[in-house]
LUMSE-712755 format. One record per atom (N, C-alpha, C): x, y, z; residue number from 1. Coordinates in nm, 3 decimals, padded with zeros to 5 digits. Each point is the difference from the previous one (the first is absolute). Layout:
LUMSE-712755
<node u="X" v="Y" w="Z" nr="NUM"/>
...
***
This chain:
LUMSE-712755
<node u="02.134" v="01.914" w="01.018" nr="1"/>
<node u="-00.138" v="-00.008" w="00.044" nr="1"/>
<node u="-00.089" v="-00.067" w="-00.106" nr="1"/>
<node u="00.020" v="00.037" w="-00.125" nr="2"/>
<node u="-00.082" v="-00.056" w="-00.108" nr="2"/>
<node u="00.028" v="-00.148" w="-00.019" nr="2"/>
<node u="00.128" v="-00.039" w="00.007" nr="3"/>
<node u="00.034" v="-00.141" w="-00.014" nr="3"/>
<node u="-00.060" v="-00.084" w="00.111" nr="3"/>
<node u="-00.002" v="00.052" w="00.121" nr="4"/>
<node u="-00.058" v="-00.071" w="00.113" nr="4"/>
<node u="-00.150" v="-00.020" w="-00.022" nr="4"/>
<node u="-00.068" v="00.104" w="-00.046" nr="5"/>
<node u="-00.143" v="-00.010" w="-00.026" nr="5"/>
<node u="-00.029" v="-00.104" w="-00.109" nr="5"/>
<node u="00.079" v="00.003" w="-00.107" nr="6"/>
<node u="-00.018" v="-00.097" w="-00.109" nr="6"/>
<node u="00.027" v="-00.141" w="00.049" nr="6"/>
<node u="00.102" v="-00.017" w="00.084" nr="7"/>
<node u="00.029" v="-00.133" w="00.057" nr="7"/>
<node u="-00.114" v="-00.049" w="00.087" nr="7"/>
<node u="-00.061" v="00.090" w="00.074" nr="8"/>
<node u="-00.115" v="-00.038" w="00.085" nr="8"/>
<node u="-00.118" v="-00.043" w="-00.088" nr="8"/>
<node u="-00.024" v="00.075" w="-00.106" nr="9"/>
<node u="-00.109" v="-00.035" w="-00.093" nr="9"/>
<node u="00.027" v="-00.136" w="-00.064" nr="9"/>
<node u="00.123" v="-00.024" w="-00.042" nr="10"/>
<node u="00.037" v="-00.130" w="-00.058" nr="10"/>
<node u="-00.024" v="-00.113" w="00.101" nr="10"/>
<node u="00.039" v="00.025" w="00.125" nr="11"/>
<node u="-00.018" v="-00.101" w="00.104" nr="11"/>
<node u="-00.148" v="-00.031" w="00.020" nr="11"/>
<node u="-00.083" v="00.103" w="00.008" nr="12"/>
<node u="-00.144" v="-00.019" w="00.022" nr="12"/>
<node u="-00.062" v="-00.077" w="-00.117" nr="12"/>
<node u="00.037" v="00.037" w="-00.121" nr="13"/>
<node u="-00.054" v="-00.069" w="-00.117" nr="13"/>
<node u="00.046" v="-00.145" w="-00.003" nr="13"/>
<node u="00.128" v="-00.023" w="00.028" nr="14"/>
<node u="00.051" v="-00.138" w="00.004" nr="14"/>
<node u="-00.068" v="-00.080" w="00.110" nr="14"/>
<node u="-00.020" v="00.062" w="00.115" nr="15"/>
<node u="-00.066" v="-00.068" w="00.111" nr="15"/>
<node u="-00.143" v="-00.039" w="-00.038" nr="15"/>
<node u="-00.074" v="00.092" w="-00.061" nr="16"/>
<node u="-00.137" v="-00.031" w="-00.042" nr="16"/>
<node u="-00.002" v="-00.112" w="-00.104" nr="16"/>
<node u="00.097" v="00.002" w="-00.091" nr="17"/>
<node u="00.008" v="-00.103" w="-00.103" nr="17"/>
<node u="00.030" v="-00.137" w="00.063" nr="17"/>
<node u="00.094" v="-00.003" w="00.092" nr="18"/>
<node u="00.036" v="-00.126" w="00.066" nr="18"/>
<node u="-00.116" v="-00.053" w="00.085" nr="18"/>
<node u="-00.069" v="00.088" w="00.069" nr="19"/>
<node u="-00.114" v="-00.044" w="00.082" nr="19"/>
<node u="-00.113" v="-00.054" w="-00.088" nr="19"/>
<node u="-00.029" v="00.067" w="-00.111" nr="20"/>
<node u="-00.106" v="-00.048" w="-00.090" nr="20"/>
<node u="00.042" v="-00.133" w="-00.062" nr="20"/>
<node u="00.126" v="-00.012" w="-00.039" nr="21"/>
<node u="00.048" v="-00.125" w="-00.060" nr="21"/>
<node u="-00.003" v="-00.114" w="00.102" nr="21"/>
<node u="00.038" v="00.028" w="00.123" nr="22"/>
<node u="-00.002" v="-00.103" w="00.104" nr="22"/>
<node u="-00.143" v="-00.044" w="00.031" nr="22"/>
<node u="-00.090" v="00.096" w="00.003" nr="23"/>
<node u="-00.142" v="-00.033" w="00.023" nr="23"/>
<node u="-00.053" v="-00.085" w="-00.115" nr="23"/>
<node u="00.037" v="00.037" w="-00.122" nr="24"/>
<node u="-00.040" v="-00.077" w="-00.117" nr="24"/>
<node u="00.055" v="-00.142" w="00.008" nr="24"/>
<node u="00.126" v="-00.012" w="00.036" nr="25"/>
<node u="00.065" v="-00.131" w="00.010" nr="25"/>
<node u="-00.072" v="-00.088" w="00.104" nr="25"/>
<node u="-00.026" v="00.056" w="00.117" nr="26"/>
<node u="-00.068" v="-00.076" w="00.105" nr="26"/>
<node u="-00.142" v="-00.038" w="-00.042" nr="26"/>
<node u="-00.070" v="00.094" w="-00.061" nr="27"/>
<node u="-00.137" v="-00.029" w="-00.044" nr="27"/>
<node u="-00.005" v="-00.105" w="-00.109" nr="27"/>
<node u="00.096" v="00.004" w="-00.091" nr="28"/>
<node u="-00.001" v="-00.102" w="-00.106" nr="28"/>
<node u="00.040" v="-00.136" w="00.056" nr="28"/>
<node u="00.083" v="-00.001" w="00.103" nr="29"/>
<node u="00.034" v="-00.126" w="00.066" nr="29"/>
<node u="-00.122" v="-00.058" w="00.071" nr="29"/>
<node u="-00.075" v="00.085" w="00.066" nr="30"/>
<node u="-00.121" v="-00.046" w="00.068" nr="30"/>
<node u="-00.102" v="-00.049" w="-00.102" nr="30"/>
<node u="-00.014" v="00.074" w="-00.112" nr="31"/>
<node u="-00.101" v="-00.039" w="-00.099" nr="31"/>
<node u="00.034" v="-00.132" w="-00.068" nr="31"/>
<node u="00.127" v="-00.036" w="00.001" nr="32"/>
<node u="00.041" v="-00.127" w="-00.059" nr="32"/>
<node u="-00.061" v="-00.119" w="00.075" nr="32"/>
<node u="-00.011" v="00.013" w="00.131" nr="33"/>
<node u="-00.051" v="-00.109" w="00.084" nr="33"/>
<node u="-00.127" v="00.037" w="00.075" nr="33"/>
<node u="-00.078" v="00.092" w="-00.051" nr="34"/>
<node u="-00.114" v="00.051" w="00.075" nr="34"/>
<node u="-00.102" v="-00.108" w="00.033" nr="34"/>
<node u="-00.026" v="-00.092" w="-00.089" nr="35"/>
<node u="-00.100" v="-00.103" w="00.028" nr="35"/>
<node u="00.041" v="-00.089" w="00.116" nr="35"/>
<node u="00.129" v="-00.036" w="00.007" nr="36"/>
<node u="00.048" v="-00.080" w="00.113" nr="36"/>
<node u="-00.001" v="00.081" w="00.129" nr="36"/>
<node u="00.033" v="00.128" w="-00.009" nr="37"/>
<node u="00.004" v="00.083" w="00.119" nr="37"/>
<node u="-00.139" v="00.024" w="00.058" nr="37"/>
<node u="-00.100" v="00.015" w="-00.087" nr="38"/>
<node u="-00.137" v="00.020" w="00.048" nr="38"/>
<node u="-00.049" v="-00.123" w="00.076" nr="38"/>
<node u="00.042" v="-00.119" w="-00.045" nr="39"/>
<node u="-00.036" v="-00.122" w="00.071" nr="39"/>
<node u="00.059" v="-00.001" w="00.141" nr="39"/>
<node u="00.121" v="00.058" w="00.015" nr="40"/>
<node u="00.065" v="00.003" w="00.130" nr="40"/>
<node u="-00.070" v="00.100" w="00.093" nr="40"/>
<node u="-00.022" v="00.121" w="-00.051" nr="41"/>
<node u="-00.066" v="00.102" w="00.083" nr="41"/>
<node u="-00.075" v="00.098" w="-00.089" nr="41"/>
<node u="-00.119" v="00.036" w="00.041" nr="42"/>
<node u="-00.088" v="00.085" w="-00.081" nr="42"/>
<node u="00.053" v="00.143" w="-00.013" nr="42"/>
<node u="00.086" v="00.044" w="00.091" nr="43"/>
<node u="00.050" v="00.138" w="-00.004" nr="43"/>
<node u="00.084" v="00.027" w="-00.124" nr="43"/>
<node u="00.056" v="-00.104" w="-00.061" nr="44"/>
<node u="00.078" v="00.020" w="-00.123" nr="44"/>
<node u="-00.087" v="00.049" w="-00.114" nr="44"/>
<node u="-00.127" v="-00.040" w="00.001" nr="45"/>
<node u="-00.091" v="00.049" w="-00.104" nr="45"/>
<node u="-00.020" v="00.151" w="00.014" nr="45"/>
<node u="-00.010" v="00.049" w="00.122" nr="46"/>
<node u="-00.013" v="00.143" w="00.024" nr="46"/>
<node u="00.126" v="00.074" w="-00.043" nr="46"/>
<node u="00.115" v="-00.056" w="00.034" nr="47"/>
<node u="00.128" v="00.061" w="-00.039" nr="47"/>
<node u="00.010" v="00.008" w="-00.151" nr="47"/>
<node u="-00.036" v="-00.108" w="-00.068" nr="48"/>
<node u="00.010" v="-00.003" w="-00.145" nr="48"/>
<node u="-00.099" v="00.096" w="-00.066" nr="48"/>
<node u="-00.120" v="00.012" w="00.055" nr="49"/>
<node u="-00.096" v="00.094" w="-00.059" nr="49"/>
<node u="00.049" v="00.144" w="00.018" nr="49"/>
<node u="00.066" v="00.029" w="00.112" nr="50"/>
<node u="00.059" v="00.133" w="00.018" nr="50"/>
<node u="00.113" v="00.023" w="-00.100" nr="50"/>
<node u="00.079" v="-00.103" w="-00.023" nr="51"/>
<node u="00.109" v="00.013" w="-00.097" nr="51"/>
<node u="-00.054" v="00.026" w="-00.140" nr="51"/>
<node u="-00.106" v="-00.069" w="-00.039" nr="52"/>
<node u="-00.061" v="00.022" w="-00.131" nr="52"/>
<node u="-00.049" v="00.143" w="-00.012" nr="52"/>
<node u="-00.058" v="00.054" w="00.108" nr="53"/>
<node u="-00.046" v="00.138" w="-00.003" nr="53"/>
<node u="00.115" v="00.099" w="-00.014" nr="53"/>
<node u="00.118" v="-00.036" w="00.049" nr="54"/>
<node u="00.115" v="00.090" w="-00.003" nr="54"/>
<node u="00.088" v="-00.018" w="-00.124" nr="54"/>
<node u="-00.031" v="-00.097" w="-00.086" nr="55"/>
<node u="00.091" v="-00.024" w="-00.114" nr="55"/>
<node u="00.012" v="00.119" w="-00.092" nr="55"/>
<node u="-00.108" v="00.071" w="-00.026" nr="56"/>
<node u="00.009" v="00.117" w="-00.087" nr="56"/>
<node u="00.090" v="00.107" w="00.060" nr="56"/>
<node u="-00.010" v="00.021" w="00.131" nr="57"/>
<node u="00.086" v="00.097" w="00.067" nr="57"/>
<node u="00.145" v="-00.044" w="-00.004" nr="57"/>
<node u="00.024" v="-00.127" w="00.024" nr="58"/>
<node u="00.137" v="-00.052" w="-00.001" nr="58"/>
<node u="00.061" v="00.013" w="-00.139" nr="58"/>
<node u="-00.074" v="-00.039" w="-00.103" nr="59"/>
<node u="00.050" v="00.009" w="-00.136" nr="59"/>
<node u="00.022" v="00.146" w="-00.040" nr="59"/>
<node u="-00.091" v="00.087" w="00.037" nr="60"/>
<node u="00.018" v="00.143" w="-00.031" nr="60"/>
<node u="00.124" v="00.056" w="00.067" nr="60"/>
<node u="00.023" v="-00.039" w="00.126" nr="61"/>
<node u="00.120" v="00.045" w="00.070" nr="61"/>
<node u="00.125" v="-00.054" w="-00.067" nr="61"/>
<node u="-00.002" v="-00.127" w="-00.039" nr="62"/>
<node u="00.115" v="-00.058" w="-00.069" nr="62"/>
<node u="00.027" v="00.071" w="-00.132" nr="62"/>
<node u="-00.103" v="00.028" w="-00.075" nr="63"/>
<node u="00.019" v="00.067" w="-00.129" nr="63"/>
<node u="00.054" v="00.141" w="00.020" nr="63"/>
<node u="-00.062" v="00.077" w="00.087" nr="64"/>
<node u="00.041" v="00.139" w="00.021" nr="64"/>
<node u="00.142" v="00.009" w="00.054" nr="64"/>
<node u="00.029" v="-00.073" w="00.105" nr="65"/>
<node u="00.135" v="00.005" w="00.057" nr="65"/>
<node u="00.102" v="-00.064" w="-00.093" nr="65"/>
<node u="-00.042" v="-00.105" w="-00.071" nr="66"/>
<node u="00.090" v="-00.065" w="-00.094" nr="66"/>
<node u="00.040" v="00.092" w="-00.114" nr="66"/>
<node u="-00.094" v="00.075" w="-00.053" nr="67"/>
<node u="00.031" v="00.093" w="-00.108" nr="67"/>
<node u="00.097" v="00.107" w="00.049" nr="67"/>
<node u="-00.024" v="00.051" w="00.119" nr="68"/>
<node u="00.090" v="00.102" w="00.056" nr="68"/>
<node u="00.139" v="-00.058" w="00.021" nr="68"/>
<node u="00.009" v="-00.120" w="00.054" nr="69"/>
<node u="00.131" v="-00.062" w="00.023" nr="69"/>
<node u="00.071" v="-00.033" w="-00.131" nr="69"/>
<node u="-00.076" v="-00.043" w="-00.100" nr="70"/>
<node u="00.059" v="-00.029" w="-00.131" nr="70"/>
<node u="00.057" v="00.128" w="-00.061" nr="70"/>
<node u="-00.079" v="00.107" w="00.003" nr="71"/>
<node u="00.047" v="00.126" w="-00.058" nr="71"/>
<node u="00.122" v="00.054" w="00.075" nr="71"/>
<node u="00.003" v="-00.020" w="00.130" nr="72"/>
<node u="00.114" v="00.045" w="00.079" nr="72"/>
<node u="00.126" v="-00.081" w="-00.031" nr="72"/>
<node u="-00.015" v="-00.133" w="-00.013" nr="73"/>
<node u="00.118" v="-00.084" w="-00.020" nr="73"/>
<node u="00.044" v="-00.008" w="-00.145" nr="73"/>
<node u="-00.092" v="00.015" w="-00.093" nr="74"/>
<node u="00.035" v="-00.016" w="-00.142" nr="74"/>
<node u="00.093" v="00.112" w="-00.046" nr="74"/>
<node u="-00.008" v="00.113" w="00.064" nr="75"/>
<node u="00.086" v="00.112" w="-00.041" nr="75"/>
<node u="00.146" v="-00.023" w="00.037" nr="75"/>
<node u="00.023" v="-00.082" w="00.101" nr="76"/>
<node u="00.138" v="-00.021" w="00.044" nr="76"/>
<node u="00.058" v="-00.133" w="-00.049" nr="76"/>
<node u="-00.082" v="-00.086" w="-00.060" nr="77"/>
<node u="00.046" v="-00.131" w="-00.047" nr="77"/>
<node u="00.008" v="00.001" w="-00.152" nr="77"/>
<node u="00.112" v="-00.046" w="-00.053" nr="78"/>
<node u="00.012" v="-00.009" w="-00.145" nr="78"/>
<node u="00.026" v="-00.143" w="-00.048" nr="78"/>
<node u="-00.026" v="-00.095" w="00.086" nr="79"/>
<node u="00.022" v="-00.141" w="-00.033" nr="79"/>
<node u="-00.118" v="-00.055" w="-00.080" nr="79"/>
<node u="00.030" v="-00.065" w="-00.111" nr="80"/>
<node u="-00.105" v="-00.063" w="-00.080" nr="80"/>
<node u="-00.060" v="-00.119" w="00.072" nr="80"/>
<node u="00.080" v="-00.070" w="00.079" nr="81"/>
<node u="-00.050" v="-00.112" w="00.078" nr="81"/>
<node u="-00.102" v="00.048" w="00.103" nr="81"/>
<node u="00.028" v="00.112" w="00.064" nr="82"/>
<node u="-00.092" v="00.057" w="00.098" nr="82"/>
<node u="-00.133" v="00.031" w="-00.066" nr="82"/>
<node u="00.004" v="00.063" w="-00.115" nr="83"/>
<node u="-00.123" v="00.038" w="-00.070" nr="83"/>
<node u="-00.076" v="-00.125" w="-00.046" nr="83"/>
<node u="00.071" v="-00.102" w="-00.047" nr="84"/>
<node u="-00.066" v="-00.125" w="-00.041" nr="84"/>
<node u="-00.072" v="-00.065" w="00.118" nr="84"/>
<node u="00.068" v="-00.009" w="00.114" nr="85"/>
<node u="-00.061" v="-00.061" w="00.119" nr="85"/>
<node u="-00.118" v="00.084" w="00.048" nr="85"/>
<node u="00.012" v="00.130" w="-00.008" nr="86"/>
<node u="-00.109" v="00.088" w="00.040" nr="86"/>
<node u="-00.122" v="-00.020" w="-00.090" nr="86"/>
<node u="00.022" v="-00.013" w="-00.129" nr="87"/>
<node u="-00.111" v="-00.024" w="-00.094" nr="87"/>
<node u="-00.063" v="-00.137" w="00.028" nr="87"/>
<node u="00.082" v="-00.100" w="00.028" nr="88"/>
<node u="-00.053" v="-00.133" w="00.035" nr="88"/>
<node u="-00.085" v="00.007" w="00.126" nr="88"/>
<node u="00.048" v="00.073" w="00.099" nr="89"/>
<node u="-00.075" v="00.017" w="00.125" nr="89"/>
<node u="-00.133" v="00.070" w="-00.026" nr="89"/>
<node u="00.000" v="00.102" w="-00.083" nr="90"/>
<node u="-00.124" v="00.070" w="-00.034" nr="90"/>
<node u="-00.096" v="-00.090" w="-00.076" nr="90"/>
<node u="00.052" v="-00.081" w="-00.090" nr="91"/>
<node u="-00.083" v="-00.095" w="-00.074" nr="91"/>
<node u="-00.068" v="-00.098" w="00.096" nr="91"/>
<node u="00.075" v="-00.051" w="00.097" nr="92"/>
<node u="-00.058" v="-00.094" w="00.096" nr="92"/>
<node u="-00.106" v="00.068" w="00.087" nr="92"/>
<node u="00.025" v="00.125" w="00.036" nr="93"/>
<node u="-00.100" v="00.075" w="00.078" nr="93"/>
<node u="-00.128" v="00.019" w="-00.081" nr="93"/>
<node u="00.015" v="00.032" w="-00.127" nr="94"/>
<node u="-00.118" v="00.017" w="-00.087" nr="94"/>
<node u="-00.074" v="-00.133" w="-00.014" nr="94"/>
<node u="00.075" v="-00.110" w="-00.006" nr="95"/>
<node u="-00.062" v="-00.132" w="-00.007" nr="95"/>
<node u="-00.086" v="-00.025" w="00.123" nr="95"/>
<node u="00.052" v="00.032" w="00.118" nr="96"/>
<node u="-00.079" v="-00.017" w="00.123" nr="96"/>
<node u="-00.124" v="00.088" w="-00.003" nr="96"/>
<node u="00.016" v="00.124" w="-00.044" nr="97"/>
<node u="-00.115" v="00.091" w="-00.007" nr="97"/>
<node u="-00.106" v="-00.055" w="-00.096" nr="97"/>
<node u="00.042" v="-00.057" w="-00.111" nr="98"/>
<node u="-00.096" v="-00.060" w="-00.094" nr="98"/>
<node u="-00.069" v="-00.121" w="00.061" nr="98"/>
<node u="00.075" v="-00.081" w="00.073" nr="99"/>
<node u="-00.062" v="-00.116" w="00.067" nr="99"/>
<node u="-00.110" v="00.049" w="00.095" nr="99"/>
<node u="00.032" v="00.101" w="00.079" nr="100"/>
<node u="-00.100" v="00.052" w="00.094" nr="100"/>
<node u="-00.120" v="00.059" w="-00.072" nr="100"/>
<node u="00.026" v="00.080" w="-00.101" nr="101"/>
<node u="-00.109" v="00.066" w="-00.072" nr="101"/>
<node u="-00.090" v="-00.102" w="-00.070" nr="101"/>
<node u="00.061" v="-00.094" w="-00.071" nr="102"/>
<node u="-00.080" v="-00.096" w="-00.075" nr="102"/>
<node u="-00.076" v="-00.094" w="00.094" nr="102"/>
<node u="00.062" v="-00.039" w="00.112" nr="103"/>
<node u="-00.070" v="-00.088" w="00.093" nr="103"/>
<node u="-00.113" v="00.072" w="00.073" nr="103"/>
<node u="00.013" v="00.129" w="00.021" nr="104"/>
<node u="-00.108" v="00.075" w="00.063" nr="104"/>
<node u="-00.116" v="00.023" w="-00.095" nr="104"/>
<node u="00.032" v="00.032" w="-00.123" nr="105"/>
<node u="-00.101" v="00.038" w="-00.097" nr="105"/>
<node u="00.003" v="-00.096" w="-00.118" nr="105"/>
<node u="-00.031" v="-00.125" w="00.028" nr="106"/>
<node u="00.001" v="-00.101" w="-00.106" nr="106"/>
<node u="-00.102" v="00.037" w="-00.106" nr="106"/>
<node u="00.043" v="-00.012" w="-00.121" nr="107"/>
<node u="-00.085" v="00.041" w="-00.110" nr="107"/>
<node u="-00.075" v="-00.120" w="-00.058" nr="107"/>
<node u="-00.086" v="00.033" w="-00.091" nr="108"/>
<node u="-00.077" v="-00.100" w="-00.071" nr="108"/>
<node u="00.091" v="-00.092" w="-00.081" nr="108"/>
<node u="00.114" v="00.053" w="-00.040" nr="109"/>
<node u="00.096" v="-00.075" w="-00.082" nr="109"/>
<node u="00.041" v="-00.131" w="00.066" nr="109"/>
<node u="00.017" v="00.001" w="00.131" nr="110"/>
<node u="00.046" v="-00.119" w="00.070" nr="110"/>
<node u="-00.110" v="-00.103" w="00.021" nr="110"/>
<node u="-00.123" v="00.038" w="-00.023" nr="111"/>
<node u="-00.110" v="-00.095" w="00.014" nr="111"/>
<node u="-00.014" v="-00.090" w="-00.121" nr="111"/>
<node u="00.057" v="00.040" w="-00.113" nr="112"/>
<node u="-00.006" v="-00.080" w="-00.122" nr="112"/>
<node u="00.132" v="-00.074" w="-00.016" nr="112"/>
<node u="00.000" v="-00.132" w="00.019" nr="113"/>
<node u="00.126" v="-00.072" w="-00.007" nr="113"/>
<node u="00.056" v="-00.006" w="-00.143" nr="113"/>
<node u="00.126" v="00.033" w="-00.011" nr="114"/>
<node u="00.076" v="-00.021" w="-00.124" nr="114"/>
<node u="00.147" v="-00.012" w="00.039" nr="114"/>
<node u="00.081" v="-00.033" w="-00.096" nr="115"/>
<node u="00.141" v="-00.027" w="00.031" nr="115"/>
<node u="00.072" v="00.125" w="00.050" nr="115"/>
<node u="-00.039" v="00.117" w="-00.049" nr="116"/>
<node u="00.068" v="00.123" w="00.039" nr="116"/>
<node u="-00.029" v="00.039" w="00.144" nr="116"/>
<node u="-00.128" v="-00.007" w="00.039" nr="117"/>
<node u="-00.026" v="00.041" w="00.137" nr="117"/>
<node u="00.047" v="-00.104" w="00.101" nr="117"/>
<node u="00.016" v="-00.126" w="-00.042" nr="118"/>
<node u="00.060" v="-00.099" w="00.090" nr="118"/>
<node u="00.147" v="00.035" w="00.025" nr="118"/>
<node u="00.070" v="00.045" w="-00.103" nr="119"/>
<node u="00.139" v="00.042" w="00.016" nr="119"/>
<node u="00.010" v="00.125" w="00.087" nr="119"/>
<node u="-00.090" v="00.094" w="-00.024" nr="120"/>
<node u="-00.001" v="00.123" w="00.080" nr="120"/>
<node u="-00.033" v="-00.031" w="00.146" nr="120"/>
<node u="-00.091" v="-00.095" w="00.022" nr="121"/>
<node u="-00.033" v="-00.039" w="00.137" nr="121"/>
<node u="00.121" v="-00.056" w="00.074" nr="121"/>
<node u="00.090" v="-00.068" w="-00.072" nr="122"/>
<node u="00.124" v="-00.048" w="00.062" nr="122"/>
<node u="00.089" v="00.116" w="00.043" nr="122"/>
<node u="00.001" v="00.106" w="-00.079" nr="123"/>
<node u="00.086" v="00.115" w="00.029" nr="123"/>
<node u="-00.055" v="00.092" w="00.106" nr="123"/>
<node u="-00.130" v="-00.009" w="00.030" nr="124"/>
<node u="-00.059" v="00.093" w="00.096" nr="124"/>
<node u="-00.052" v="-00.070" w="00.126" nr="124"/>
<node u="00.054" v="-00.114" w="00.032" nr="125"/>
<node u="-00.039" v="-00.068" w="00.123" nr="125"/>
<node u="00.045" v="00.082" w="00.120" nr="125"/>
<node u="-00.085" v="00.011" w="00.099" nr="126"/>
<node u="00.037" v="00.077" w="00.118" nr="126"/>
<node u="00.112" v="-00.068" w="00.080" nr="126"/>
<node u="00.023" v="-00.128" w="-00.024" nr="127"/>
<node u="00.110" v="-00.069" w="00.067" nr="127"/>
<node u="00.136" v="00.048" w="-00.049" nr="127"/>
<node u="00.004" v="00.068" w="-00.113" nr="128"/>
<node u="00.126" v="00.052" w="-00.053" nr="128"/>
<node u="00.045" v="00.129" w="00.069" nr="128"/>
<node u="-00.088" v="00.065" w="00.073" nr="129"/>
<node u="00.032" v="00.129" w="00.060" nr="129"/>
<node u="00.118" v="-00.012" w="00.097" nr="129"/>
<node u="-00.002" v="-00.099" w="00.087" nr="130"/>
<node u="00.108" v="-00.011" w="00.098" nr="130"/>
<node u="00.135" v="-00.030" w="-00.064" nr="130"/>
<node u="00.010" v="-00.099" w="-00.090" nr="131"/>
<node u="00.132" v="-00.022" w="-00.063" nr="131"/>
<node u="00.051" v="00.121" w="-00.078" nr="131"/>
<node u="-00.089" v="00.071" w="-00.068" nr="132"/>
<node u="00.043" v="00.119" w="-00.072" nr="132"/>
<node u="00.046" v="00.107" w="00.098" nr="132"/>
<node u="-00.068" v="00.011" w="00.113" nr="133"/>
<node u="00.040" v="00.096" w="00.103" nr="133"/>
<node u="00.139" v="-00.032" w="00.052" nr="133"/>
<node u="00.029" v="-00.127" w="00.021" nr="134"/>
<node u="00.133" v="-00.040" w="00.047" nr="134"/>
<node u="00.106" v="00.038" w="-00.103" nr="134"/>
<node u="-00.029" v="-00.022" w="-00.127" nr="135"/>
<node u="00.095" v="00.036" w="-00.106" nr="135"/>
<node u="00.021" v="00.151" w="-00.003" nr="135"/>
<node u="-00.106" v="00.077" w="00.019" nr="136"/>
<node u="00.013" v="00.146" w="00.004" nr="136"/>
<node u="00.088" v="00.043" w="00.117" nr="136"/>
<node u="-00.018" v="-00.062" w="00.116" nr="137"/>
<node u="00.084" v="00.033" w="00.115" nr="137"/>
<node u="00.147" v="-00.033" w="-00.029" nr="137"/>
<node u="00.025" v="-00.114" w="-00.062" nr="138"/>
<node u="00.138" v="-00.036" w="-00.034" nr="138"/>
<node u="00.060" v="00.096" w="-00.102" nr="138"/>
<node u="-00.080" v="00.041" w="-00.097" nr="139"/>
<node u="00.048" v="00.097" w="-00.098" nr="139"/>
<node u="00.029" v="00.135" w="00.066" nr="139"/>
<node u="-00.081" v="00.037" w="00.099" nr="140"/>
<node u="00.024" v="00.124" w="00.073" nr="140"/>
<node u="00.134" v="-00.003" w="00.072" nr="140"/>
<node u="00.029" v="-00.112" w="00.061" nr="141"/>
<node u="00.130" v="-00.015" w="00.067" nr="141"/>
<node u="00.114" v="00.005" w="-00.100" nr="141"/>
<node u="-00.020" v="-00.062" w="-00.114" nr="142"/>
<node u="00.102" v="00.003" w="-00.104" nr="142"/>
<node u="00.023" v="00.143" w="-00.049" nr="142"/>
<node u="-00.106" v="00.077" w="-00.013" nr="143"/>
<node u="00.014" v="00.140" w="-00.039" nr="143"/>
<node u="00.077" v="00.080" w="00.105" nr="143"/>
<node u="-00.025" v="-00.031" w="00.127" nr="144"/>
<node u="00.074" v="00.069" w="00.107" nr="144"/>
<node u="00.148" v="-00.035" w="-00.005" nr="144"/>
<node u="00.031" v="-00.123" w="-00.033" nr="145"/>
<node u="00.142" v="-00.042" w="-00.010" nr="145"/>
<node u="00.067" v="00.070" w="-00.118" nr="145"/>
<node u="-00.071" v="00.008" w="-00.112" nr="146"/>
<node u="00.057" v="00.065" w="-00.119" nr="146"/>
<node u="00.020" v="00.150" w="00.025" nr="146"/>
<node u="-00.091" v="00.061" w="00.074" nr="147"/>
<node u="00.008" v="00.144" w="00.026" nr="147"/>
<node u="00.122" v="00.037" w="00.084" nr="147"/>
<node u="00.044" v="-00.092" w="00.085" nr="148"/>
<node u="00.112" v="00.030" w="00.090" nr="148"/>
<node u="00.131" v="00.007" w="-00.072" nr="148"/>
***
């Protein structure tokens, strides 16, 4: 009975994580071409504004479910490769979170041009979100293969 309940909880957490990740993937794909899509039809602007409003919820869901899934899987995996890929995946996720945070709350630092903030501006372009998301999805699949 206890194992069944734990399996159900794992399934629900995994389902929530996959749904949030899929929503994030679709939203970042739309945001990549939002200017062209708005020219085609105005409803894409409404869809994108709703997605922007939901990003904090999506990221919070990804973090919460991701931490639970990591803690659940890390206890049964002893592969150094698995841990390395997991750390790389977490680093990429933090990179996306920084891109979002810095682009939302641009500081005074970016208004003063210098060589350092030009380099940082290259690293925090919102166009990088989708390619990083794709890499995270591929790393997730690789982690699933290693776990088996």
